[in-house]
C-alpha positions as CSV (number, residue, x, y, z in Angstrom):
1,X,0.0,0.0,0.0
2,X,1.2,3.5,-0.8
3,X,-0.2,6.9,0.3
4,X,-1.9,9.2,-2.2
5,X,1.0,11.6,-1.5
6,X,3.4,9.1,-3.2
7,X,1.0,8.9,-6.1
8,X,1.0,12.7,-6.5
9,X,4.8,13.1,-6.1
10,X,5.6,10.4,-8.6
11,X,2.8,11.2,-11.0
12,X,1.5,7.6,-11.1
13,X,-1.3,6.7,-13.5
14,X,-4.0,4.4,-12.1
15,X,-4.3,0.8,-13.5
16,X,-7.8,0.1,-12.1
17,X,-9.5,-0.4,-8.7
18,X,-9.5,-3.1,-6.1
19,X,-11.9,-3.9,-3.2
20,X,-9.8,-3.7,0.0
21,X,-10.8,-4.7,3.5
22,X,-8.8,-3.1,6.3
23,X,-9.0,-0.9,9.4
24,X,-11.1,1.6,7.4
25,X,-13.7,-1.1,6.5
26,X,-14.4,-2.1,2.9
27,X,-13.4,0.4,0.1
28,X,-12.7,0.4,-3.6
29,X,-9.2,1.9,-3.9
30,X,-7.2,2.8,-7.0
31,X,-4.4,0.5,-8.0
32,X,-1.0,1.5,-9.4
33,X,2.0,-0.3,-10.8
34,X,5.3,0.2,-8.9
35,X,8.7,-1.3,-8.4
36,X,10.1,-1.4,-4.9
37,X,13.8,-1.6,-4.0
38,X,14.9,-2.4,-0.4
39,X,18.6,-2.2,-1.2
40,X,21.3,-5.0,-1.2
41,X,19.9,-6.4,-4.5
42,X,16.4,-6.9,-3.1
43,X,13.9,-5.5,-5.6
44,X,10.3,-6.3,-6.5
45,X,9.3,-5.2,-10.0
46,X,5.9,-4.4,-11.5
47,X,3.9,-4.8,-8.3
48,X,0.2,-3.7,-8.2
49,X,-0.5,-1.7,-5.1
50,X,-3.4,0.3,-3.7
51,X,-3.3,3.9,-2.6
52,X,-4.9,5.2,0.6
53,X,-5.4,8.7,1.8
54,X,-3.1,8.5,4.8
55,X,-1.0,5.7,6.2
56,X,0.5,7.9,8.9
57,X,2.0,11.4,8.8
58,X,5.5,9.9,8.7
59,X,5.0,6.7,6.7
60,X,3.9,6.5,3.1
61,X,4.5,2.9,2.2
62,X,3.2,-0.2,3.9
63,X,4.9,-3.5,3.0
64,X,2.6,-6.5,2.9
65,X,3.3,-10.2,3.6
66,X,3.9,-10.7,-0.2
67,X,7.2,-8.9,0.4
68,X,7.9,-9.6,4.2
69,X,7.5,-13.3,3.7
70,X,10.6,-13.3,1.4
71,X,12.8,-11.7,4.2
72,X,13.9,-12.4,7.7
73,X,12.0,-9.8,9.6
74,X,12.2,-9.2,13.4
75,X,10.8,-6.7,15.9
76,X,12.4,-6.6,19.3
77,X,11.7,-4.3,22.3
78,X,14.7,-4.9,24.7
79,X,15.1,-2.2,27.3
80,X,11.9,-0.6,26.0
81,X,13.6,0.3,22.8
82,X,11.7,-1.0,19.7
83,X,14.0,-2.1,16.9
84,X,13.0,-3.6,13.6
85,X,15.4,-5.3,11.2
86,X,15.3,-7.1,7.9
87,X,17.7,-9.5,6.3
88,X,17.9,-10.9,2.8
89,X,18.8,-13.6,2.0
90,X,17.8,-15.5,5.1
91,X,20.8,-17.0,7.1
92,X,19.2,-18.7,10.0
93,X,15.9,-19.8,11.6
94,X,14.9,-17.7,14.6
95,X,12.3,-19.2,16.9
96,X,11.8,-17.4,20.2
97,X,9.8,-20.3,21.7
98,X,12.5,-22.8,20.9
99,X,15.0,-20.4,22.5
100,X,13.0,-20.6,25.7
101,X,11.7,-17.0,25.3
102,X,8.0,-16.6,26.0
């Protein structure tokens, strides 16, 4: 998902519409074709995404599981400091329950 701000800045042309169910309820949103690069040779070409009015004031792209499932993705909150990290390609299996962390 991208924000309408991204659509305006990049001058994207709509491809069509998709019915989307989310925190806003059901809505028909415009779709756009984009390519996304996360660096280190990790790129996703010709993806069809929807545009929403606002994701947050600071964030204009929301990655879905179609991308996240191809990475190692972790969120930790040690010492009340939230950190997120991604790694590609995957190098190890991380299972907090097997590590004895509940």
